[in-house]
Residue frames as qw, qx, qy, qz and C-alpha x, y, z in Angstrom:
[[0.176, 0.851, -0.133, -0.476, -34.62, -61.15, 17.89],
 [0.391, -0.330, 0.737, 0.441, -32.45, -63.58, 15.93],
 [0.348, 0.357, 0.805, 0.321, -35.25, -64.31, 13.45],
 [0.162, 0.869, 0.354, -0.305, -36.55, -60.74, 13.22],
 [0.520, 0.440, 0.207, 0.702, -35.63, -58.14, 10.66],
 [0.271, -0.684, -0.255, 0.627, -34.68, -54.63, 11.71],
 [0.376, 0.757, 0.269, 0.463, -35.00, -51.32, 9.96],
 [0.422, -0.861, 0.004, 0.285, -32.35, -48.96, 11.22],
 [0.113, 0.885, -0.400, -0.211, -28.94, -47.44, 10.51],
 [0.469, -0.378, 0.780, 0.166, -27.39, -50.91, 10.30],
 [0.034, 0.068, -0.827, -0.556, -29.31, -51.68, 7.14],
 [0.584, 0.078, 0.101, -0.801, -32.97, -51.28, 6.22],
 [0.902, 0.094, -0.067, -0.416, -34.84, -54.56, 6.44],
 [0.509, 0.459, -0.719, 0.116, -31.64, -56.52, 7.04],
 [0.841, -0.372, -0.392, 0.031, -31.28, -59.42, 9.48],
 [0.451, -0.864, 0.222, -0.011, -29.40, -58.70, 12.71],
 [0.559, 0.572, -0.545, 0.251, -25.62, -59.02, 12.69],
 [0.840, -0.538, -0.015, -0.076, -24.59, -61.45, 15.44],
 [0.430, 0.648, -0.507, 0.372, -21.07, -60.75, 16.66],
 [0.666, -0.629, 0.243, -0.318, -21.50, -62.27, 20.11],
 [0.575, -0.412, 0.702, 0.080, -19.51, -65.43, 19.35],
 [0.364, 0.363, -0.723, -0.461, -18.43, -67.81, 16.60],
 [0.203, 0.079, 0.950, -0.223, -20.52, -70.44, 18.40],
 [0.522, 0.474, 0.319, -0.633, -23.58, -69.06, 16.56],
 [0.219, 0.386, -0.695, -0.565, -22.40, -70.61, 13.29],
 [0.850, 0.171, 0.253, -0.429, -24.75, -73.00, 11.51],
 [0.680, -0.090, 0.668, 0.288, -23.75, -76.21, 9.70],
 [0.170, 0.430, -0.507, -0.727, -22.86, -75.94, 6.02],
 [0.827, 0.261, -0.094, -0.488, -24.85, -77.67, 3.30],
 [0.568, 0.396, -0.721, 0.033, -21.96, -80.10, 2.88],
 [0.121, -0.223, 0.807, -0.533, -22.22, -80.95, 6.59],
 [0.697, 0.120, 0.318, -0.632, -25.92, -81.67, 6.27],
 [0.780, 0.379, -0.400, -0.297, -25.22, -83.92, 3.28],
 [0.361, 0.349, -0.828, 0.249, -22.56, -85.89, 5.17],
 [0.355, -0.119, 0.664, -0.647, -24.83, -86.18, 8.20],
 [0.779, 0.198, 0.048, -0.593, -27.64, -87.60, 6.07],
 [0.852, 0.339, -0.380, -0.123, -25.47, -90.36, 4.61],
 [0.041, -0.626, 0.719, -0.299, -23.12, -91.13, 7.51],
 [0.728, -0.094, -0.679, -0.025, -22.70, -94.80, 8.46],
 [0.360, -0.596, 0.376, -0.611, -23.46, -95.15, 12.16],
 [0.658, -0.101, -0.737, 0.118, -23.18, -97.65, 14.99],
 [0.607, -0.766, -0.197, -0.084, -23.27, -97.72, 18.79],
 [0.305, 0.717, -0.434, 0.452, -20.28, -95.74, 20.04],
 [0.489, -0.567, 0.496, -0.439, -20.72, -97.23, 23.51],
 [0.935, -0.051, 0.334, -0.108, -20.67, -100.87, 22.34],
 [0.815, 0.072, 0.380, 0.431, -18.76, -101.96, 19.24],
 [0.295, -0.366, 0.220, 0.855, -18.17, -98.44, 18.00],
 [0.461, 0.796, 0.278, -0.277, -19.54, -95.95, 15.49],
 [0.750, 0.213, 0.308, 0.546, -17.62, -96.01, 12.17],
 [0.240, 0.827, 0.131, 0.490, -18.02, -92.30, 11.48],
 [0.481, -0.864, 0.140, -0.054, -16.88, -91.43, 15.00],
 [0.830, -0.262, 0.302, 0.390, -13.84, -93.64, 14.55],
 [0.587, 0.516, 0.247, 0.573, -13.01, -91.88, 11.29],
 [0.070, -0.934, -0.022, -0.349, -13.36, -88.45, 12.88],
 [0.677, -0.699, 0.199, 0.113, -11.15, -89.45, 15.81],
 [0.803, -0.019, 0.322, 0.501, -8.46, -90.74, 13.45],
 [0.410, 0.692, 0.237, 0.545, -8.64, -87.77, 11.08],
 [0.243, -0.940, 0.018, -0.239, -8.56, -85.20, 13.89],
 [0.761, -0.546, 0.238, 0.259, -5.69, -86.95, 15.67],
 [0.728, 0.218, 0.302, 0.576, -3.68, -87.01, 12.45],
 [0.196, 0.839, 0.168, 0.479, -4.39, -83.32, 11.80],
 [0.404, -0.879, 0.160, -0.195, -3.12, -82.54, 15.30],
 [0.422, 0.581, -0.664, 0.211, -0.11, -84.84, 15.03],
 [0.477, -0.393, 0.628, -0.472, -1.27, -87.15, 17.81],
 [0.013, -0.134, 0.987, 0.084, -1.58, -90.90, 18.19],
 [0.093, -0.442, -0.890, -0.058, -5.27, -91.13, 19.03],
 [0.199, -0.223, -0.029, -0.954, -8.43, -89.07, 19.36],
 [0.036, -0.397, -0.867, 0.300, -11.67, -89.10, 21.32],
 [0.155, -0.449, -0.400, -0.784, -14.95, -87.48, 20.22],
 [0.179, -0.369, -0.694, 0.592, -16.74, -85.73, 23.10],
 [0.082, 0.807, 0.584, 0.036, -19.78, -83.45, 23.47],
 [0.010, 0.994, 0.033, 0.101, -17.85, -80.26, 24.25],
 [0.508, 0.558, -0.417, 0.506, -14.38, -78.76, 24.59],
 [0.427, -0.621, 0.381, -0.536, -15.07, -78.23, 28.29],
 [0.956, -0.187, 0.178, -0.142, -15.45, -82.00, 28.67],
 [0.819, 0.432, -0.221, 0.305, -12.31, -82.58, 26.59],
 [0.119, 0.681, -0.449, 0.566, -10.30, -80.34, 28.92],
 [0.683, -0.473, 0.348, -0.434, -11.75, -82.04, 31.98],
 [0.998, 0.061, 0.010, -0.001, -10.93, -85.49, 30.61],
 [0.598, 0.580, -0.359, 0.422, -7.36, -84.39, 29.93],
 [0.191, -0.631, 0.501, -0.561, -6.93, -83.36, 33.57],
 [0.861, -0.267, 0.269, -0.340, -8.53, -86.54, 34.90],
 [0.956, 0.263, -0.096, 0.087, -6.42, -88.77, 32.67],
 [0.620, 0.490, -0.310, 0.529, -3.12, -87.09, 33.56],
 [0.000, 0.437, -0.506, 0.744, -3.40, -86.01, 37.20],
 [0.446, -0.325, -0.821, 0.148, -4.70, -87.30, 40.52],
 [0.406, -0.840, -0.317, -0.170, -6.71, -85.94, 43.42],
 [0.533, -0.796, 0.026, 0.285, -4.84, -83.38, 45.56],
 [0.613, -0.029, 0.313, 0.725, -2.46, -82.61, 42.71],
 [0.024, 0.726, 0.070, -0.683, -2.00, -79.24, 41.06],
 [0.566, 0.549, 0.467, 0.400, -2.78, -77.98, 37.57],
 [0.253, -0.551, 0.048, 0.794, -0.87, -74.85, 36.52],
 [0.398, 0.598, 0.546, 0.431, -2.23, -72.48, 33.89],
 [0.183, 0.226, 0.042, 0.956, -2.26, -68.83, 32.88],
 [0.055, 0.265, 0.605, -0.749, -4.46, -66.64, 35.08],
 [0.473, 0.355, 0.034, -0.806, -6.95, -65.65, 32.36],
 [0.123, 0.092, -0.923, -0.354, -7.17, -69.08, 30.73],
 [0.643, -0.187, -0.295, -0.682, -10.70, -70.29, 30.04],
 [0.697, -0.127, -0.700, 0.092, -9.95, -73.48, 31.95],
 [0.311, -0.098, -0.570, 0.754, -9.28, -71.32, 35.01],
 [0.201, 0.012, 0.132, -0.971, -11.86, -68.56, 34.72],
 [0.658, 0.032, -0.166, -0.734, -14.78, -70.68, 33.49],
 [0.814, 0.066, -0.537, -0.210, -14.06, -74.40, 33.92],
 [0.234, 0.341, -0.779, 0.471, -12.28, -74.88, 37.25],
 [0.670, -0.261, 0.235, -0.654, -15.58, -75.62, 39.02],
 [0.875, 0.117, -0.451, -0.127, -14.81, -79.19, 37.95],
 [0.311, 0.384, -0.713, 0.497, -12.22, -79.24, 40.73],
 [0.541, -0.329, 0.360, -0.685, -15.03, -79.45, 43.28],
 [0.944, -0.049, 0.171, -0.277, -15.55, -83.09, 42.33],
 [0.809, 0.427, -0.357, 0.190, -12.16, -84.05, 40.90],
 [0.740, -0.630, -0.011, 0.235, -10.28, -82.99, 44.03],
 [0.672, 0.235, 0.081, 0.697, -7.62, -81.25, 41.94],
 [0.213, -0.801, -0.155, 0.538, -6.27, -77.75, 42.56],
 [0.540, 0.698, 0.226, 0.412, -5.74, -75.01, 40.00],
 [0.445, -0.587, 0.002, 0.676, -2.82, -72.59, 40.31],
 [0.432, 0.866, 0.222, 0.116, -3.09, -69.46, 38.17],
 [0.601, -0.253, 0.160, 0.741, 0.16, -67.96, 36.85],
 [0.176, 0.837, 0.068, -0.513, 0.22, -64.34, 35.69],
 [0.618, 0.137, 0.548, 0.547, 0.99, -63.77, 32.04],
 [0.123, 0.543, -0.154, -0.816, 0.93, -61.40, 29.08],
 [0.568, 0.349, -0.391, -0.634, -1.47, -61.90, 26.19],
 [0.951, -0.032, -0.058, -0.303, -2.23, -65.39, 27.45],
 [0.730, 0.350, -0.504, 0.301, 1.43, -66.42, 27.73],
 [0.715, -0.683, -0.140, 0.052, 2.30, -67.35, 31.30],
 [0.052, -0.876, 0.462, -0.129, 5.37, -65.86, 32.99],
 [0.827, 0.227, -0.505, 0.094, 8.05, -68.54, 32.64],
 [0.149, 0.390, -0.660, 0.625, 9.75, -67.58, 35.91],
 [0.594, -0.197, 0.368, -0.687, 6.49, -68.08, 37.77],
 [0.921, 0.129, -0.253, -0.266, 5.97, -71.36, 35.95],
 [0.538, 0.375, -0.671, 0.346, 9.44, -72.47, 37.04],
 [0.217, -0.309, 0.605, -0.701, 8.48, -71.75, 40.67],
 [0.791, -0.038, 0.123, -0.598, 5.23, -73.67, 40.28],
 [0.858, 0.254, -0.437, -0.086, 7.08, -76.71, 38.94],
 [0.168, 0.456, -0.738, 0.468, 9.34, -76.87, 41.99],
 [0.814, -0.408, -0.311, -0.270, 8.44, -79.54, 44.55],
 [0.203, 0.501, -0.654, 0.530, 10.12, -79.40, 47.96],
 [0.357, -0.238, -0.867, 0.252, 7.65, -81.33, 50.06],
 [0.006, 0.392, 0.474, -0.788, 5.86, -78.17, 51.22],
 [0.382, 0.327, -0.198, -0.841, 3.91, -77.53, 48.02],
 [0.829, 0.297, 0.376, -0.288, 1.30, -79.44, 46.09],
 [0.493, -0.137, 0.689, 0.514, 2.79, -81.53, 43.33],
 [0.440, 0.551, -0.181, -0.685, 2.25, -80.00, 39.90],
 [0.631, 0.072, 0.770, 0.069, 0.89, -82.85, 37.80],
 [0.472, 0.575, 0.566, 0.356, -0.21, -80.96, 34.68],
 [0.093, -0.433, 0.072, 0.894, 0.51, -77.66, 32.92],
 [0.419, 0.638, 0.641, 0.081, -2.13, -76.19, 30.60],
 [0.122, -0.248, 0.243, 0.930, -1.86, -73.60, 27.83],
 [0.429, 0.663, 0.569, -0.227, -4.51, -72.01, 25.61],
 [0.030, -0.406, 0.406, 0.818, -4.29, -70.82, 21.99],
 [0.104, 0.503, -0.029, 0.858, -5.89, -68.88, 20.57],
 [0.196, -0.172, -0.686, 0.679, -6.72, -67.26, 23.91],
 [0.107, -0.685, -0.679, -0.242, -10.41, -66.58, 24.53],
 [0.320, -0.860, -0.315, 0.241, -10.01, -63.96, 27.27],
 [0.382, -0.524, 0.239, 0.723, -6.92, -62.28, 25.79],
 [0.434, 0.700, -0.031, -0.567, -8.84, -61.10, 22.72],
 [0.905, 0.418, 0.072, -0.042, -7.92, -64.10, 20.61],
 [0.033, -0.817, 0.568, 0.092, -4.19, -63.76, 21.20],
 [0.938, 0.243, -0.248, 0.015, -2.00, -66.50, 19.71],
 [0.685, -0.631, 0.304, 0.200, 0.81, -67.99, 21.76],
 [0.321, 0.743, -0.561, -0.176, 4.21, -67.73, 20.04],
 [0.946, 0.089, -0.312, -0.023, 5.52, -71.18, 19.16],
 [0.420, 0.441, -0.579, 0.542, 8.77, -70.36, 20.96],
 [0.400, -0.394, 0.440, -0.701, 6.83, -69.78, 24.18],
 [0.924, -0.075, -0.016, -0.374, 4.90, -73.02, 23.79],
 [0.798, 0.311, -0.468, 0.219, 8.13, -74.90, 23.16],
 [0.118, 0.466, -0.586, 0.653, 9.69, -73.39, 26.30],
 [0.658, -0.297, 0.293, -0.627, 6.69, -74.33, 28.46],
 [0.964, 0.077, -0.179, -0.181, 6.68, -77.87, 27.12],
 [0.628, 0.404, -0.541, 0.386, 10.43, -78.27, 27.66],
 [0.147, -0.463, 0.537, -0.689, 10.28, -76.96, 31.23],
 [0.799, -0.190, 0.220, -0.526, 7.41, -79.27, 32.16],
 [0.929, 0.222, -0.289, -0.058, 8.80, -82.31, 30.37],
 [0.358, 0.526, -0.630, 0.444, 12.13, -81.93, 32.17],
 [0.290, -0.265, 0.666, -0.634, 10.23, -82.66, 35.38],
 [0.021, -0.144, -0.986, -0.083, 8.05, -85.40, 33.95],
 [0.281, 0.481, 0.497, -0.665, 4.95, -83.17, 33.89],
 [0.349, 0.424, 0.707, 0.446, 2.63, -83.46, 30.87],
 [0.077, 0.283, -0.014, -0.956, 1.26, -80.41, 29.08],
 [0.314, 0.576, 0.754, 0.028, -2.32, -80.01, 27.89],
 [0.050, -0.058, 0.254, 0.964, -3.35, -77.47, 25.27],
 [0.341, 0.623, 0.576, -0.405, -6.84, -75.99, 25.33],
 [0.162, -0.133, 0.562, 0.800, -7.04, -75.62, 21.58],
 [0.383, 0.597, 0.610, -0.353, -10.71, -74.75, 21.28],
 [0.467, 0.862, 0.030, -0.197, -9.73, -72.31, 18.51],
 [0.622, -0.403, 0.497, 0.451, -6.43, -73.98, 17.61],
 [0.581, 0.455, 0.511, 0.440, -7.18, -73.80, 13.88],
 [0.079, 0.985, 0.117, 0.101, -7.50, -70.01, 14.23],
 [0.467, -0.764, 0.355, 0.269, -4.08, -69.95, 15.88],
 [0.690, -0.013, 0.570, 0.445, -2.59, -72.08, 13.10],
 [0.424, 0.757, 0.379, 0.320, -4.01, -69.77, 10.43],
 [0.136, -0.988, 0.062, 0.022, -2.63, -66.71, 12.23],
 [0.529, -0.609, 0.513, 0.292, 0.80, -68.35, 12.47],
 [0.618, 0.603, -0.370, -0.343, 0.59, -69.54, 8.85],
 [0.026, 0.367, -0.928, 0.050, 1.40, -73.09, 9.89],
 [0.579, -0.171, -0.734, -0.311, -0.32, -76.46, 10.21],
 [0.680, -0.592, 0.007, -0.432, -2.39, -77.32, 13.29],
 [0.945, -0.154, -0.197, 0.213, 0.05, -80.15, 14.07],
 [0.510, 0.403, -0.265, 0.712, 2.91, -77.65, 14.25],
 [0.325, -0.596, 0.190, -0.709, 1.06, -75.86, 17.05],
 [0.874, -0.370, -0.002, -0.314, -0.02, -79.03, 18.84],
 [0.791, 0.255, -0.463, 0.307, 3.47, -80.55, 18.80],
 [0.154, 0.428, -0.507, 0.732, 4.28, -78.50, 21.90],
 [0.608, -0.293, 0.363, -0.642, 1.87, -80.39, 24.14],
 [0.144, -0.104, 0.983, -0.042, 1.01, -83.94, 25.13],
 [0.180, 0.542, 0.821, -0.003, -2.76, -83.71, 24.87],
 [0.046, 0.100, -0.167, -0.980, -4.86, -81.17, 23.00],
 [0.329, 0.556, 0.706, -0.292, -8.54, -80.32, 22.72],
 [0.033, 0.000, 0.473, 0.880, -10.20, -78.96, 19.57],
 [0.395, 0.461, 0.522, -0.599, -13.68, -77.45, 19.45],
 [0.276, 0.220, 0.767, 0.536, -15.64, -78.22, 16.28],
 [0.033, 0.747, 0.661, 0.065, -18.61, -75.91, 16.91],
 [0.139, -0.739, -0.046, 0.658, -16.98, -72.47, 16.83],
 [0.226, 0.662, -0.339, -0.629, -15.43, -71.09, 13.66],
 [0.070, -0.172, 0.924, 0.333, -15.29, -74.57, 12.13],
 [0.502, 0.045, -0.194, -0.842, -19.12, -74.47, 12.06],
 [0.366, -0.152, -0.916, -0.065, -20.05, -77.99, 13.18],
 [0.496, -0.613, -0.288, -0.543, -23.28, -78.03, 15.26],
 [0.693, -0.654, 0.218, -0.212, -21.62, -79.57, 18.34],
 [0.981, -0.050, -0.024, 0.187, -18.71, -81.58, 19.62],
 [0.045, -0.868, 0.495, 0.001, -14.98, -81.54, 20.26],
 [0.919, 0.176, -0.321, 0.147, -12.02, -83.90, 19.96],
 [0.486, -0.767, 0.418, 0.021, -9.39, -84.67, 22.57],
 [0.849, 0.440, -0.268, 0.114, -6.17, -85.99, 21.04],
 [0.274, -0.773, 0.551, -0.154, -2.97, -87.34, 22.53],
 [0.070, 0.357, -0.931, 0.001, -1.05, -90.52, 23.34],
 [0.585, -0.160, -0.702, -0.372, -3.02, -93.74, 23.06],
 [0.410, -0.235, -0.774, 0.421, -2.77, -94.53, 26.78],
 [0.048, 0.185, 0.320, -0.928, -4.06, -91.08, 27.80],
 [0.480, 0.009, -0.350, -0.804, -6.94, -91.32, 25.33],
 [0.535, -0.183, -0.821, -0.083, -7.85, -94.79, 26.60],
 [0.226, -0.285, -0.653, 0.664, -8.07, -93.42, 30.15],
 [0.215, 0.149, 0.014, -0.965, -10.07, -90.45, 28.89],
 [0.497, -0.113, -0.648, -0.566, -12.52, -92.79, 27.16],
 [0.434, -0.319, -0.810, 0.230, -13.17, -94.56, 30.47],
 [0.082, -0.315, -0.403, 0.856, -13.68, -91.25, 32.24],
 [0.296, 0.003, -0.352, -0.888, -15.98, -90.10, 29.45],
 [0.493, -0.294, -0.779, -0.252, -18.24, -93.05, 30.17],
 [0.350, -0.364, -0.663, 0.553, -18.25, -92.21, 33.88],
 [0.022, 0.292, 0.132, -0.947, -19.27, -88.63, 33.09],
 [0.500, 0.568, 0.575, -0.313, -22.14, -89.71, 30.85],
 [0.141, 0.665, -0.342, -0.649, -20.38, -88.74, 27.65],
 [0.289, 0.036, 0.896, 0.336, -21.10, -91.92, 25.65],
 [0.357, 0.396, 0.019, -0.845, -23.37, -90.83, 22.79],
 [0.684, 0.294, 0.656, -0.125, -24.46, -94.00, 20.92],
 [0.611, 0.501, 0.485, 0.375, -25.30, -93.32, 17.22],
 [0.143, -0.858, -0.027, 0.493, -23.39, -90.06, 17.33],
 [0.521, 0.006, 0.543, 0.659, -21.83, -90.58, 13.91],
 [0.223, 0.815, 0.480, 0.233, -24.53, -88.25, 12.61],
 [0.178, -0.975, 0.046, 0.124, -22.80, -85.39, 14.43],
 [0.618, -0.439, 0.453, 0.469, -19.33, -86.77, 13.84],
 [0.583, 0.472, 0.495, 0.438, -19.98, -86.50, 10.08],
 [0.087, 0.973, 0.114, 0.182, -20.32, -82.73, 10.45],
 [0.522, -0.766, 0.295, 0.231, -17.15, -82.77, 12.53],
 [0.732, 0.030, 0.479, 0.483, -15.28, -84.48, 9.71],
 [0.375, 0.768, 0.311, 0.416, -16.29, -81.72, 7.32],
 [0.268, -0.963, 0.037, -0.003, -15.21, -79.17, 9.93],
 [0.636, -0.556, 0.406, 0.348, -11.72, -80.65, 10.35],
 [0.665, 0.127, 0.554, 0.484, -11.10, -81.48, 6.70],
 [0.328, 0.631, 0.464, 0.528, -12.55, -78.41, 4.99],
 [0.145, -0.927, -0.322, -0.130, -13.39, -75.45, 7.22],
 [0.605, -0.563, -0.012, 0.563, -9.99, -74.43, 8.56],
 [0.494, 0.144, 0.325, 0.794, -8.72, -72.76, 5.39],
 [0.018, 0.724, 0.407, 0.557, -11.48, -70.14, 5.31],
 [0.490, -0.716, -0.353, 0.350, -10.75, -68.81, 8.83],
 [0.428, -0.066, 0.115, 0.894, -8.37, -66.28, 7.28],
 [0.061, -0.554, -0.440, -0.705, -11.47, -64.41, 6.07],
 [0.515, -0.756, -0.404, 0.001, -12.77, -64.13, 9.62],
 [0.599, -0.416, -0.075, 0.680, -9.41, -62.73, 10.74],
 [0.270, 0.227, 0.303, 0.885, -9.36, -60.20, 7.92],
 [0.247, -0.682, -0.443, -0.528, -12.84, -58.95, 8.77],
 [0.600, -0.673, -0.324, 0.286, -12.03, -58.74, 12.48],
 [0.490, -0.207, 0.060, 0.845, -9.06, -56.51, 11.63],
 [0.052, 0.444, 0.413, 0.793, -11.26, -54.36, 9.38],
 [0.440, -0.760, -0.444, -0.180, -13.72, -53.90, 12.24],
 [0.631, -0.525, -0.173, 0.544, -10.93, -53.03, 14.66],
 [0.391, 0.054, 0.201, 0.897, -9.34, -50.50, 12.32],
 [0.111, -0.597, -0.443, -0.660, -12.66, -48.78, 11.69],
 [0.540, -0.749, -0.384, 0.009, -13.58, -48.56, 15.37],
 [0.620, -0.388, -0.085, 0.677, -10.16, -47.20, 16.34],
 [0.243, 0.116, 0.250, 0.930, -10.58, -44.35, 13.88],
 [0.161, -0.635, -0.657, -0.373, -14.11, -43.52, 14.91],
 [0.394, -0.836, -0.143, -0.353, -14.32, -41.80, 18.31],
 [0.224, 0.591, -0.587, 0.506, -11.74, -40.74, 20.90],
 [0.493, -0.393, 0.518, -0.577, -13.66, -42.33, 23.77],
 [0.954, -0.001, 0.251, -0.164, -13.80, -45.89, 22.42],
 [0.132, 0.652, -0.720, -0.200, -10.95, -48.13, 21.33],
 [0.972, 0.088, -0.022, -0.216, -10.60, -51.65, 19.98],
 [0.636, -0.446, 0.579, 0.246, -7.94, -54.30, 20.37],
 [0.426, 0.588, -0.547, -0.416, -5.92, -55.19, 17.29],
 [0.918, -0.086, 0.301, -0.243, -6.85, -58.83, 16.65],
 [0.129, -0.445, 0.841, 0.281, -4.54, -61.66, 15.73],
 [0.123, 0.200, 0.959, 0.161, -7.51, -63.88, 14.97],
 [0.154, -0.487, -0.629, -0.586, -11.29, -63.30, 14.93],
 [0.407, -0.701, -0.540, 0.227, -11.93, -61.67, 18.32],
 [0.184, 0.490, -0.048, 0.851, -12.12, -57.91, 18.87],
 [0.354, -0.610, -0.583, 0.403, -12.66, -56.34, 22.29],
 [0.101, 0.678, 0.191, 0.702, -14.00, -52.80, 22.38],
 [0.360, -0.273, -0.516, 0.728, -13.12, -50.64, 25.38],
 [0.108, -0.719, -0.415, -0.547, -16.01, -48.29, 26.25],
 [0.524, -0.476, -0.489, 0.510, -14.75, -47.24, 29.69],
 [0.207, -0.251, -0.041, 0.945, -14.26, -43.60, 28.63],
 [0.052, -0.347, -0.626, -0.696, -17.58, -43.30, 26.85],
 [0.329, -0.126, 0.302, -0.886, -19.82, -42.61, 29.81],
 [0.859, -0.027, -0.096, -0.502, -21.83, -45.78, 29.15],
 [0.511, -0.371, 0.774, -0.041, -21.11, -49.28, 30.41],
 [0.010, 0.170, -0.883, -0.437, -20.96, -52.32, 28.16],
 [0.208, 0.433, 0.862, -0.160, -24.55, -53.37, 28.93],
 [0.260, 0.745, 0.215, -0.576, -25.85, -49.99, 27.77],
 [0.123, 0.525, -0.599, -0.592, -23.75, -50.20, 24.62],
 [0.124, 0.048, 0.974, 0.183, -24.97, -53.71, 23.93],
 [0.267, 0.602, 0.678, -0.327, -28.59, -52.65, 24.29],
 [0.234, 0.750, -0.066, -0.615, -28.11, -49.61, 22.06],
 [0.040, 0.390, -0.774, -0.497, -26.30, -51.61, 19.39],
 [0.214, 0.248, 0.944, 0.032, -28.96, -54.31, 19.40],
 [0.305, 0.717, 0.410, -0.474, -31.50, -51.59, 18.75],
 [0.252, 0.714, -0.382, -0.530, -29.42, -50.80, 15.68],
 [0.915, 0.319, -0.114, -0.220, -29.40, -54.43, 14.56],
 [0.510, 0.512, -0.639, 0.263, -25.99, -55.50, 15.88],
 [0.851, -0.511, -0.083, -0.091, -25.45, -58.03, 18.66],
 [0.399, 0.553, -0.571, 0.456, -22.25, -57.58, 20.66],
 [0.762, -0.408, -0.495, 0.089, -21.49, -59.33, 23.95],
 [0.286, -0.876, 0.256, -0.292, -20.67, -57.42, 27.14],
 [0.814, 0.126, -0.437, 0.360, -17.27, -58.62, 28.38],
 [0.400, -0.302, -0.420, 0.756, -17.20, -57.20, 31.85],
 [0.035, 0.820, 0.425, -0.382, -18.54, -53.72, 32.56],
 [0.029, -0.789, 0.200, 0.580, -16.16, -51.81, 30.34],
 [0.038, -0.354, 0.758, 0.547, -15.72, -53.96, 27.25],
 [0.824, 0.335, 0.122, -0.439, -17.68, -55.47, 24.43],
 [0.430, -0.267, 0.797, 0.329, -16.59, -58.60, 22.59],
 [0.679, 0.557, -0.065, -0.474, -17.15, -58.92, 18.86],
 [0.522, -0.237, 0.787, 0.225, -16.33, -62.19, 17.08],
 [0.521, 0.466, -0.377, -0.608, -16.35, -62.67, 13.33],
 [0.568, -0.010, 0.822, -0.029, -17.35, -65.98, 11.72],
 [0.249, 0.081, 0.771, 0.581, -18.50, -67.40, 8.41],
 [0.109, 0.736, 0.665, 0.067, -21.92, -65.72, 8.56],
 [0.117, -0.855, -0.052, 0.503, -20.29, -62.28, 8.70],
 [0.657, 0.504, 0.307, 0.470, -19.53, -60.71, 5.33],
 [0.369, 0.082, 0.000, 0.926, -17.74, -57.49, 4.38],
 [0.218, -0.539, -0.327, -0.744, -21.08, -55.69, 4.13],
 [0.650, -0.623, -0.434, -0.005, -21.93, -56.80, 7.67],
 [0.579, -0.245, -0.199, 0.752, -18.73, -55.22, 8.98],
 [0.088, 0.283, 0.186, 0.937, -19.70, -51.97, 7.25],
 [0.468, -0.604, -0.422, -0.488, -23.17, -52.13, 8.79],
 [0.697, -0.497, -0.398, 0.328, -21.73, -52.88, 12.23],
 [0.421, -0.040, -0.076, 0.903, -19.41, -49.89, 11.95],
 [0.163, -0.468, -0.317, -0.809, -22.38, -47.72, 10.99],
 [0.623, -0.625, -0.444, -0.159, -24.22, -48.88, 14.11],
 [0.648, -0.345, -0.269, 0.623, -21.22, -48.21, 16.36],
 [0.235, 0.188, 0.094, 0.949, -20.84, -44.77, 14.79],
 [0.341, -0.593, -0.393, -0.615, -24.51, -43.97, 15.43],
 [0.688, -0.610, -0.373, 0.124, -24.26, -44.99, 19.09],
 [0.585, -0.184, -0.115, 0.782, -20.98, -43.15, 19.51],
 [0.098, 0.454, 0.255, 0.848, -22.52, -40.09, 17.92],
 [0.483, -0.734, -0.396, -0.266, -24.94, -39.86, 20.83],
 [0.680, -0.431, -0.250, 0.538, -21.95, -39.23, 23.09],
 [0.365, 0.323, 0.099, 0.867, -21.13, -35.93, 21.39]]
């Protein structure tokens, strides 16, 4: 349906509006131009010059000593755990963190254990974290603490810098490193009106996804101390992550890091416009108030589950992702304009009207 045109209440003859994720973004023309002219080499042998530049630029933007270009943010998070913890040790994170809900299957071959700590809006309870950091010989040793901002499952919530500082201080006092899943870290920085490095300063290692709102076609960067990145590079090879003449993709990543962050404020503004419109539409649906570019729509009181809503909306030319049985997730990105928000609201209104 992505290449079809629809004729419906969402706009006669208009292309579908894809709000399922910011991973649907396409490269910019500037990215294609940099990819076409990028100097390349063998990243597994003597190195790829464009990859090296991306790693240095991203590390500097995040305030870290070194960087490592990897295929995905999932791999970056895995490498961070492998480089900073051992088998039979414990990784502590917030209970709805993406690393816990979607990525902890890696523990089946790393031999590490994940301990989920309850939290609010993605911020773990500090008292529970304190308990998890205690080691009395009867508990697994906590070797790594992980945070996430912005928070994928908490509707794009941004961790307060004071909370991040407290987590980092508590862990550091016990010699435990902190990793930040910063897949959408640039969104968090924009929401906080600060630099990405000011967010990443409250962790030891940090991952950054290039293929979400930053619009690169693929890839992520893991940044941190030189020794941790050196270990991660060895683990990357073991996991099959060496990518040879990958400077072609790294060139798009450079454009993403150097240029694309400043425009994320537009995605946040449009997400808020969508939320405000939906909250004023119908008493049996409600939307979260976004800090970044993610809006979750609660349809639990509508008499239809999220799958039914998704199907009905797609028939109106709007793609929204079921997020459990009672919620839809809508994510704005650079392909969504003001007119698309208006069309999406029209589609929601038409589906909601059927509930009357």
